PyMOL Python script that loads the backbone (N, CA, C, O; Angstrom):
from pymol import cmd

cmd.read_pdbstr("""\
ATOM      1  N   MET A   1     100.536 133.868 100.229  1.00  0.00           N
ATOM      2  CA  MET A   1     100.175 132.843  99.385  1.00  0.00           C
ATOM      3  C   MET A   1      99.262 131.985  99.846  1.00  0.00           C
ATOM      4  O   MET A   1      99.436 131.638 101.014  1.00  0.00           O
ATOM      5  N   GLY A   2      98.147 131.440  99.166  1.00  0.00           N
ATOM      6  CA  GLY A   2      97.066 130.815  99.895  1.00  0.00           C
ATOM      7  C   GLY A   2      97.261 129.213  99.853  1.00  0.00           C
ATOM      8  O   GLY A   2      98.003 128.662  99.039  1.00  0.00           O
ATOM      9  N   LYS A   3      96.632 128.649 100.663  1.00  0.00           N
ATOM     10  CA  LYS A   3      96.723 127.170 101.066  1.00  0.00           C
ATOM     11  C   LYS A   3      96.344 126.375  99.656  1.00  0.00           C
ATOM     12  O   LYS A   3      95.323 126.671  99.035  1.00  0.00           O
ATOM     13  N   GLU A   4      97.106 125.512  99.282  1.00  0.00           N
ATOM     14  CA  GLU A   4      96.831 124.586  98.143  1.00  0.00           C
ATOM     15  C   GLU A   4      95.563 123.601  98.357  1.00  0.00           C
ATOM     16  O   GLU A   4      95.458 122.894  99.359  1.00  0.00           O
ATOM     17  N   LYS A   5      94.669 123.628  97.371  1.00  0.00           N
ATOM     18  CA  LYS A   5      93.259 122.883  97.730  1.00  0.00           C
ATOM     19  C   LYS A   5      93.602 121.306  97.794  1.00  0.00           C
ATOM     20  O   LYS A   5      94.306 120.858  96.888  1.00  0.00           O
ATOM     21  N   PHE A   6      93.164 120.466  98.774  1.00  0.00           N
ATOM     22  CA  PHE A   6      93.363 119.136  98.785  1.00  0.00           C
ATOM     23  C   PHE A   6      92.605 118.317  97.839  1.00  0.00           C
ATOM     24  O   PHE A   6      91.392 118.494  97.953  1.00  0.00           O
ATOM     25  N   THR A   7      92.890 117.616  97.090  1.00  0.00           N
ATOM     26  CA  THR A   7      92.139 116.708  96.247  1.00  0.00           C
ATOM     27  C   THR A   7      92.284 115.344  96.439  1.00  0.00           C
ATOM     28  O   THR A   7      93.337 114.791  96.120  1.00  0.00           O
ATOM     29  N   ARG A   8      91.288 114.687  96.957  1.00  0.00           N
ATOM     30  CA  ARG A   8      91.196 113.222  97.438  1.00  0.00           C
ATOM     31  C   ARG A   8      91.349 112.396  96.254  1.00  0.00           C
ATOM     32  O   ARG A   8      90.570 112.570  95.316  1.00  0.00           O
ATOM     33  N   THR A   9      92.233 111.545  96.190  1.00  0.00           N
ATOM     34  CA  THR A   9      92.308 110.683  94.979  1.00  0.00           C
ATOM     35  C   THR A   9      92.065 109.191  95.243  1.00  0.00           C
ATOM     36  O   THR A   9      92.026 108.377  94.320  1.00  0.00           O
ATOM     37  N   LYS A  10      91.939 108.930  96.254  1.00  0.00           N
ATOM     38  CA  LYS A  10      91.376 107.495  96.570  1.00  0.00           C
ATOM     39  C   LYS A  10      90.404 107.549  97.955  1.00  0.00           C
ATOM     40  O   LYS A  10      90.494 108.425  98.816  1.00  0.00           O
ATOM     41  N   PRO A  11      89.577 106.559  97.972  1.00  0.00           N
ATOM     42  CA  PRO A  11      88.699 106.590  99.232  1.00  0.00           C
ATOM     43  C   PRO A  11      89.220 106.654 100.491  1.00  0.00           C
ATOM     44  O   PRO A  11      90.358 106.219 100.668  1.00  0.00           O
ATOM     45  N   HIS A  12      88.626 107.094 101.355  1.00  0.00           N
ATOM     46  CA  HIS A  12      89.084 107.229 102.789  1.00  0.00           C
ATOM     47  C   HIS A  12      87.979 106.375 103.598  1.00  0.00           C
ATOM     48  O   HIS A  12      86.759 106.537 103.608  1.00  0.00           O
ATOM     49  N   VAL A  13      88.711 105.480 104.229  1.00  0.00           N
ATOM     50  CA  VAL A  13      87.698 104.464 105.098  1.00  0.00           C
ATOM     51  C   VAL A  13      88.566 104.371 106.420  1.00  0.00           C
ATOM     52  O   VAL A  13      89.781 104.170 106.428  1.00  0.00           O
ATOM     53  N   ASN A  14      87.725 104.555 107.590  1.00  0.00           N
ATOM     54  CA  ASN A  14      88.365 104.150 108.943  1.00  0.00           C
ATOM     55  C   ASN A  14      87.749 102.833 109.283  1.00  0.00           C
ATOM     56  O   ASN A  14      86.560 102.537 109.163  1.00  0.00           O
ATOM     57  N   VAL A  15      88.803 102.018 109.762  1.00  0.00           N
ATOM     58  CA  VAL A  15      88.583 100.703 110.119  1.00  0.00           C
ATOM     59  C   VAL A  15      88.998 100.588 111.767  1.00  0.00           C
ATOM     60  O   VAL A  15      90.088 100.907 112.241  1.00  0.00           O
ATOM     61  N   GLY A  16      87.922 100.088 112.451  1.00  0.00           N
ATOM     62  CA  GLY A  16      88.122 100.097 113.942  1.00  0.00           C
ATOM     63  C   GLY A  16      88.067  98.504 114.238  1.00  0.00           C
ATOM     64  O   GLY A  16      87.245  97.701 113.796  1.00  0.00           O
ATOM     65  N   THR A  17      89.101  98.277 115.054  1.00  0.00           N
ATOM     66  CA  THR A  17      89.088  96.857 115.551  1.00  0.00           C
ATOM     67  C   THR A  17      88.850  96.666 117.178  1.00  0.00           C
ATOM     68  O   THR A  17      89.684  97.030 118.007  1.00  0.00           O
ATOM     69  N   ILE A  18      87.914  96.204 117.426  1.00  0.00           N
ATOM     70  CA  ILE A  18      87.510  95.963 118.777  1.00  0.00           C
ATOM     71  C   ILE A  18      87.463  94.473 119.223  1.00  0.00           C
ATOM     72  O   ILE A  18      86.814  93.650 118.578  1.00  0.00           O
ATOM     73  N   GLY A  19      88.086  94.180 120.213  1.00  0.00           N
ATOM     74  CA  GLY A  19      88.060  92.872 121.039  1.00  0.00           C
ATOM     75  C   GLY A  19      88.701  92.767 122.374  1.00  0.00           C
ATOM     76  O   GLY A  19      89.362  93.685 122.859  1.00  0.00           O
ATOM     77  N   HIS A  20      88.473  91.543 122.998  1.00  0.00           N
ATOM     78  CA  HIS A  20      89.121  91.389 124.284  1.00  0.00           C
ATOM     79  C   HIS A  20      90.553  91.317 124.265  1.00  0.00           C
ATOM     80  O   HIS A  20      91.201  91.122 123.237  1.00  0.00           O
ATOM     81  N   VAL A  21      91.093  91.491 125.521  1.00  0.00           N
ATOM     82  CA  VAL A  21      92.683  91.261 125.382  1.00  0.00           C
ATOM     83  C   VAL A  21      93.173  89.922 124.821  1.00  0.00           C
ATOM     84  O   VAL A  21      92.564  88.858 124.939  1.00  0.00           O
ATOM     85  N   ASP A  22      94.251  90.084 124.247  1.00  0.00           N
ATOM     86  CA  ASP A  22      94.945  88.689 123.708  1.00  0.00           C
ATOM     87  C   ASP A  22      93.970  88.067 122.639  1.00  0.00           C
ATOM     88  O   ASP A  22      93.941  86.846 122.491  1.00  0.00           O
ATOM     89  N   HIS A  23      93.211  88.867 121.930  1.00  0.00           N
ATOM     90  CA  HIS A  23      92.309  88.228 120.946  1.00  0.00           C
ATOM     91  C   HIS A  23      92.985  88.497 119.676  1.00  0.00           C
ATOM     92  O   HIS A  23      92.341  88.147 118.687  1.00  0.00           O
ATOM     93  N   GLY A  24      94.202  89.069 119.448  1.00  0.00           N
ATOM     94  CA  GLY A  24      94.554  89.362 118.236  1.00  0.00           C
ATOM     95  C   GLY A  24      94.524  90.574 117.437  1.00  0.00           C
ATOM     96  O   GLY A  24      95.121  90.639 116.362  1.00  0.00           O
ATOM     97  N   LYS A  25      93.850  91.541 117.923  1.00  0.00           N
ATOM     98  CA  LYS A  25      93.640  92.892 117.240  1.00  0.00           C
ATOM     99  C   LYS A  25      94.822  93.439 116.858  1.00  0.00           C
ATOM    100  O   LYS A  25      94.710  93.972 115.754  1.00  0.00           O
ATOM    101  N   THR A  26      95.960  93.528 117.347  1.00  0.00           N
ATOM    102  CA  THR A  26      97.337  94.002 116.915  1.00  0.00           C
ATOM    103  C   THR A  26      97.898  93.080 115.814  1.00  0.00           C
ATOM    104  O   THR A  26      98.373  93.549 114.780  1.00  0.00           O
ATOM    105  N   THR A  27      97.834  91.817 116.050  1.00  0.00           N
ATOM    106  CA  THR A  27      98.351  90.818 115.132  1.00  0.00           C
ATOM    107  C   THR A  27      97.502  91.023 113.702  1.00  0.00           C
ATOM    108  O   THR A  27      98.077  91.053 112.613  1.00  0.00           O
ATOM    109  N   LEU A  28      96.269  91.139 113.834  1.00  0.00           N
ATOM    110  CA  LEU A  28      95.401  91.290 112.572  1.00  0.00           C
ATOM    111  C   LEU A  28      95.767  92.802 111.982  1.00  0.00           C
ATOM    112  O   LEU A  28      95.690  93.082 110.786  1.00  0.00           O
ATOM    113  N   THR A  29      96.115  93.584 112.859  1.00  0.00           N
ATOM    114  CA  THR A  29      96.355  95.055 112.067  1.00  0.00           C
ATOM    115  C   THR A  29      97.515  94.828 111.325  1.00  0.00           C
ATOM    116  O   THR A  29      97.535  95.095 110.123  1.00  0.00           O
ATOM    117  N   ALA A  30      98.649  94.285 112.006  1.00  0.00           N
ATOM    118  CA  ALA A  30     100.051  93.982 111.329  1.00  0.00           C
ATOM    119  C   ALA A  30      99.744  93.034 110.076  1.00  0.00           C
ATOM    120  O   ALA A  30     100.387  93.197 109.039  1.00  0.00           O
ATOM    121  N   ALA A  31      98.830  92.112 110.166  1.00  0.00           N
ATOM    122  CA  ALA A  31      98.739  91.345 109.071  1.00  0.00           C
ATOM    123  C   ALA A  31      98.159  92.059 107.830  1.00  0.00           C
ATOM    124  O   ALA A  31      98.615  91.957 106.692  1.00  0.00           O
ATOM    125  N   ILE A  32      97.061  92.817 108.215  1.00  0.00           N
ATOM    126  CA  ILE A  32      96.449  93.767 107.045  1.00  0.00           C
ATOM    127  C   ILE A  32      97.411  94.653 106.422  1.00  0.00           C
ATOM    128  O   ILE A  32      97.404  94.749 105.194  1.00  0.00           O
ATOM    129  N   THR A  33      98.194  95.278 107.081  1.00  0.00           N
ATOM    130  CA  THR A  33      99.297  95.985 106.507  1.00  0.00           C
ATOM    131  C   THR A  33     100.300  95.343 105.773  1.00  0.00           C
ATOM    132  O   THR A  33     100.893  95.970 104.896  1.00  0.00           O
ATOM    133  N   SER A  34     100.591  94.066 106.038  1.00  0.00           N
ATOM    134  CA  SER A  34     101.430  93.277 105.323  1.00  0.00           C
ATOM    135  C   SER A  34     101.000  92.877 103.908  1.00  0.00           C
ATOM    136  O   SER A  34     101.785  92.874 102.960  1.00  0.00           O
ATOM    137  N   VAL A  35      99.665  92.528 103.821  1.00  0.00           N
ATOM    138  CA  VAL A  35      99.020  92.048 102.672  1.00  0.00           C
ATOM    139  C   VAL A  35      98.731  93.348 101.819  1.00  0.00           C
ATOM    140  O   VAL A  35      98.978  93.323 100.614  1.00  0.00           O
ATOM    141  N   LEU A  36      98.255  94.395 102.370  1.00  0.00           N
ATOM    142  CA  LEU A  36      98.123  95.533 101.490  1.00  0.00           C
ATOM    143  C   LEU A  36      99.458  96.100 100.990  1.00  0.00           C
ATOM    144  O   LEU A  36      99.408  96.589  99.861  1.00  0.00           O
ATOM    145  N   ALA A  37     100.569  96.125 101.580  1.00  0.00           N
ATOM    146  CA  ALA A  37     101.830  96.476 101.140  1.00  0.00           C
ATOM    147  C   ALA A  37     102.339  95.604 100.019  1.00  0.00           C
ATOM    148  O   ALA A  37     102.858  96.078  99.008  1.00  0.00           O
ATOM    149  N   ALA A  38     102.183  94.381 100.219  1.00  0.00           N
ATOM    150  CA  ALA A  38     102.416  93.338  99.275  1.00  0.00           C
ATOM    151  C   ALA A  38     101.804  93.611  97.872  1.00  0.00           C
ATOM    152  O   ALA A  38     102.440  93.595  96.818  1.00  0.00           O
ATOM    153  N   LYS A  39     100.412  93.876  98.017  1.00  0.00           N
ATOM    154  CA  LYS A  39      99.514  93.858  96.893  1.00  0.00           C
ATOM    155  C   LYS A  39      99.458  95.241  96.327  1.00  0.00           C
ATOM    156  O   LYS A  39      99.397  95.374  95.105  1.00  0.00           O
ATOM    157  N   PHE A  40      99.473  96.274  97.113  1.00  0.00           N
ATOM    158  CA  PHE A  40      99.263  97.678  96.591  1.00  0.00           C
ATOM    159  C   PHE A  40     100.447  98.533  96.707  1.00  0.00           C
ATOM    160  O   PHE A  40     100.371  99.644  96.182  1.00  0.00           O
ATOM    161  N   GLY A  41     101.619  98.175  97.357  1.00  0.00           N
ATOM    162  CA  GLY A  41     102.682  98.913  97.769  1.00  0.00           C
ATOM    163  C   GLY A  41     102.286  99.581  99.254  1.00  0.00           C
ATOM    164  O   GLY A  41     101.317  99.275  99.948  1.00  0.00           O
ATOM    165  N   GLY A  42     103.226 100.493  99.514  1.00  0.00           N
ATOM    166  CA  GLY A  42     103.258 100.975 100.773  1.00  0.00           C
ATOM    167  C   GLY A  42     103.999 100.530 101.682  1.00  0.00           C
ATOM    168  O   GLY A  42     105.036  99.930 101.396  1.00  0.00           O
ATOM    169  N   THR A  43     103.554 100.767 103.144  1.00  0.00           N
ATOM    170  CA  THR A  43     104.670 100.159 104.267  1.00  0.00           C
ATOM    171  C   THR A  43     103.759  99.327 104.981  1.00  0.00           C
ATOM    172  O   THR A  43     102.571  99.558 105.205  1.00  0.00           O
ATOM    173  N   ALA A  44     104.536  98.188 105.365  1.00  0.00           N
ATOM    174  CA  ALA A  44     103.733  97.278 106.229  1.00  0.00           C
ATOM    175  C   ALA A  44     104.552  97.690 107.710  1.00  0.00           C
ATOM    176  O   ALA A  44     105.663  98.209 107.807  1.00  0.00           O
ATOM    177  N   LYS A  45     103.644  97.288 108.786  1.00  0.00           N
ATOM    178  CA  LYS A  45     103.922  97.692 110.215  1.00  0.00           C
ATOM    179  C   LYS A  45     103.840  96.376 110.931  1.00  0.00           C
ATOM    180  O   LYS A  45     102.824  95.684 110.995  1.00  0.00           O
ATOM    181  N   ALA A  46     105.087  96.075 111.498  1.00  0.00           N
ATOM    182  CA  ALA A  46     105.318  94.852 112.166  1.00  0.00           C
ATOM    183  C   ALA A  46     104.621  94.939 113.651  1.00  0.00           C
ATOM    184  O   ALA A  46     104.445  96.029 114.196  1.00  0.00           O
ATOM    185  N   TYR A  47     104.277  93.822 114.195  1.00  0.00           N
ATOM    186  CA  TYR A  47     103.745  94.057 115.624  1.00  0.00           C
ATOM    187  C   TYR A  47     104.304  94.799 116.498  1.00  0.00           C
ATOM    188  O   TYR A  47     103.626  95.580 117.165  1.00  0.00           O
ATOM    189  N   ASP A  48     105.742  94.682 116.665  1.00  0.00           N
ATOM    190  CA  ASP A  48     106.347  95.567 117.667  1.00  0.00           C
ATOM    191  C   ASP A  48     106.480  97.001 117.093  1.00  0.00           C
ATOM    192  O   ASP A  48     107.041  97.786 117.858  1.00  0.00           O
ATOM    193  N   GLN A  49     106.089  97.481 115.939  1.00  0.00           N
ATOM    194  CA  GLN A  49     106.066  98.846 115.582  1.00  0.00           C
ATOM    195  C   GLN A  49     104.612  99.415 116.036  1.00  0.00           C
ATOM    196  O   GLN A  49     104.388 100.621 116.142  1.00  0.00           O
ATOM    197  N   ILE A  50     103.736  98.487 116.269  1.00  0.00           N
ATOM    198  CA  ILE A  50     102.289  99.106 116.548  1.00  0.00           C
ATOM    199  C   ILE A  50     102.403  99.205 118.140  1.00  0.00           C
ATOM    200  O   ILE A  50     102.050 100.247 118.692  1.00  0.00           O
ATOM    201  N   ASP A  51     102.866  98.185 118.841  1.00  0.00           N
ATOM    202  CA  ASP A  51     102.991  98.264 120.305  1.00  0.00           C
ATOM    203  C   ASP A  51     104.460  98.618 120.402  1.00  0.00           C
ATOM    204  O   ASP A  51     105.381  97.801 120.369  1.00  0.00           O
ATOM    205  N   ALA A  52     104.565  99.848 120.517  1.00  0.00           N
ATOM    206  CA  ALA A  52     105.955 100.670 120.580  1.00  0.00           C
ATOM    207  C   ALA A  52     106.396 101.018 122.091  1.00  0.00           C
ATOM    208  O   ALA A  52     107.557 101.062 122.499  1.00  0.00           O
ATOM    209  N   ALA A  53     105.160 101.269 122.873  1.00  0.00           N
ATOM    210  CA  ALA A  53     105.594 102.001 124.160  1.00  0.00           C
ATOM    211  C   ALA A  53     106.309 100.858 125.122  1.00  0.00           C
ATOM    212  O   ALA A  53     105.963  99.679 125.048  1.00  0.00           O
ATOM    213  N   PRO A  54     107.201 101.254 125.912  1.00  0.00           N
ATOM    214  CA  PRO A  54     107.921 100.326 126.778  1.00  0.00           C
ATOM    215  C   PRO A  54     107.186  99.383 127.650  1.00  0.00           C
ATOM    216  O   PRO A  54     107.479  98.211 127.885  1.00  0.00           O
ATOM    217  N   GLU A  55     106.035 100.180 128.161  1.00  0.00           N
ATOM    218  CA  GLU A  55     105.136  99.283 129.191  1.00  0.00           C
ATOM    219  C   GLU A  55     104.318  98.159 128.367  1.00  0.00           C
ATOM    220  O   GLU A  55     104.058  97.051 128.835  1.00  0.00           O
ATOM    221  N   GLU A  56     103.981  98.557 127.193  1.00  0.00           N
ATOM    222  CA  GLU A  56     103.359  97.477 126.427  1.00  0.00           C
ATOM    223  C   GLU A  56     104.235  96.430 125.934  1.00  0.00           C
ATOM    224  O   GLU A  56     103.690  95.344 125.738  1.00  0.00           O
ATOM    225  N   LYS A  57     105.639  96.536 125.661  1.00  0.00           N
ATOM    226  CA  LYS A  57     106.498  95.745 125.402  1.00  0.00           C
ATOM    227  C   LYS A  57     106.745  94.707 126.610  1.00  0.00           C
ATOM    228  O   LYS A  57     106.798  93.482 126.496  1.00  0.00           O
ATOM    229  N   ALA A  58     106.876  95.422 127.733  1.00  0.00           N
ATOM    230  CA  ALA A  58     107.110  94.660 128.933  1.00  0.00           C
ATOM    231  C   ALA A  58     105.946  93.863 129.248  1.00  0.00           C
ATOM    232  O   ALA A  58     106.240  92.775 129.742  1.00  0.00           O
ATOM    233  N   ARG A  59     104.747  94.079 129.111  1.00  0.00           N
ATOM    234  CA  ARG A  59     103.574  93.417 129.568  1.00  0.00           C
ATOM    235  C   ARG A  59     103.283  92.577 128.511  1.00  0.00           C
ATOM    236  O   ARG A  59     102.607  91.605 128.848  1.00  0.00           O
ATOM    237  N   GLY A  60     103.592  92.641 127.271  1.00  0.00           N
ATOM    238  CA  GLY A  60     103.259  91.915 125.995  1.00  0.00           C
ATOM    239  C   GLY A  60     101.675  92.174 125.640  1.00  0.00           C
ATOM    240  O   GLY A  60     100.978  91.356 125.040  1.00  0.00           O
ATOM    241  N   ILE A  61     101.288  93.290 126.053  1.00  0.00           N
ATOM    242  CA  ILE A  61      99.849  93.648 125.484  1.00  0.00           C
ATOM    243  C   ILE A  61      99.879  95.196 125.077  1.00  0.00           C
ATOM    244  O   ILE A  61     100.751  96.007 125.389  1.00  0.00           O
ATOM    245  N   THR A  62      98.780  95.413 124.344  1.00  0.00           N
ATOM    246  CA  THR A  62      98.612  96.834 123.760  1.00  0.00           C
ATOM    247  C   THR A  62      97.821  97.525 124.978  1.00  0.00           C
ATOM    248  O   THR A  62      96.988  96.898 125.633  1.00  0.00           O
ATOM    249  N   ILE A  63      98.086  98.608 125.177  1.00  0.00           N
ATOM    250  CA  ILE A  63      97.576  99.434 126.396  1.00  0.00           C
ATOM    251  C   ILE A  63      96.821 100.603 125.632  1.00  0.00           C
ATOM    252  O   ILE A  63      95.599 100.733 125.703  1.00  0.00           O
ATOM    253  N   ASN A  64      97.592 101.388 124.943  1.00  0.00           N
ATOM    254  CA  ASN A  64      96.918 102.618 124.405  1.00  0.00           C
ATOM    255  C   ASN A  64      96.576 102.344 122.971  1.00  0.00           C
ATOM    256  O   ASN A  64      97.197 101.535 122.281  1.00  0.00           O
ATOM    257  N   THR A  65      95.620 103.013 122.581  1.00  0.00           N
ATOM    258  CA  THR A  65      94.993 103.040 121.156  1.00  0.00           C
ATOM    259  C   THR A  65      96.208 103.260 120.102  1.00  0.00           C
ATOM    260  O   THR A  65      97.154 103.975 120.434  1.00  0.00           O
ATOM    261  N   ALA A  66      96.178 102.741 119.038  1.00  0.00           N
ATOM    262  CA  ALA A  66      97.257 102.934 117.920  1.00  0.00           C
ATOM    263  C   ALA A  66      96.507 103.332 116.594  1.00  0.00           C
ATOM    264  O   ALA A  66      95.553 102.633 116.253  1.00  0.00           O
ATOM    265  N   HIS A  67      96.843 104.307 115.900  1.00  0.00           N
ATOM    266  CA  HIS A  67      96.442 104.749 114.627  1.00  0.00           C
ATOM    267  C   HIS A  67      97.544 104.261 113.496  1.00  0.00           C
ATOM    268  O   HIS A  67      98.679 104.725 113.395  1.00  0.00           O
ATOM    269  N   VAL A  68      96.996 103.273 112.704  1.00  0.00           N
ATOM    270  CA  VAL A  68      97.753 102.835 111.593  1.00  0.00           C
ATOM    271  C   VAL A  68      97.180 103.143 110.304  1.00  0.00           C
ATOM    272  O   VAL A  68      96.015 102.823 110.066  1.00  0.00           O
ATOM    273  N   GLU A  69      97.992 103.816 109.335  1.00  0.00           N
ATOM    274  CA  GLU A  69      97.532 104.169 108.055  1.00  0.00           C
ATOM    275  C   GLU A  69      97.757 103.216 107.177  1.00  0.00           C
ATOM    276  O   GLU A  69      98.904 102.883 106.879  1.00  0.00           O
ATOM    277  N   TYR A  70      96.588 102.611 106.611  1.00  0.00           N
ATOM    278  CA  TYR A  70      96.633 101.535 105.456  1.00  0.00           C
ATOM    279  C   TYR A  70      96.799 102.464 104.157  1.00  0.00           C
ATOM    280  O   TYR A  70      96.207 103.541 104.086  1.00  0.00           O
ATOM    281  N   GLU A  71      97.602 102.012 103.173  1.00  0.00           N
ATOM    282  CA  GLU A  71      97.760 102.515 102.021  1.00  0.00           C
ATOM    283  C   GLU A  71      97.301 101.657 100.854  1.00  0.00           C
ATOM    284  O   GLU A  71      97.417 102.070  99.700  1.00  0.00           O
TER     285      GLU A  71
END
""", "prot")
cmd.dss("prot")
cmd.show_as("cartoon", "prot")
cmd.util.cbc("prot")
cmd.orient("prot")
């Protein structure tokens, strides 16, 4: 059986957020997911869901990159 062809039904956009430490990049990302979830449906991501690594939680900063899907 062949692979089903993917049909894109909505635009695809990559959003990159760059800034200095403690300037609100993760907070902004959490806020964007909350607004989009309220307006269009989908799932909001809380701050602690984005900063999920134990070292990030212990230090209170994001260390690794995070990929969050906006719906």
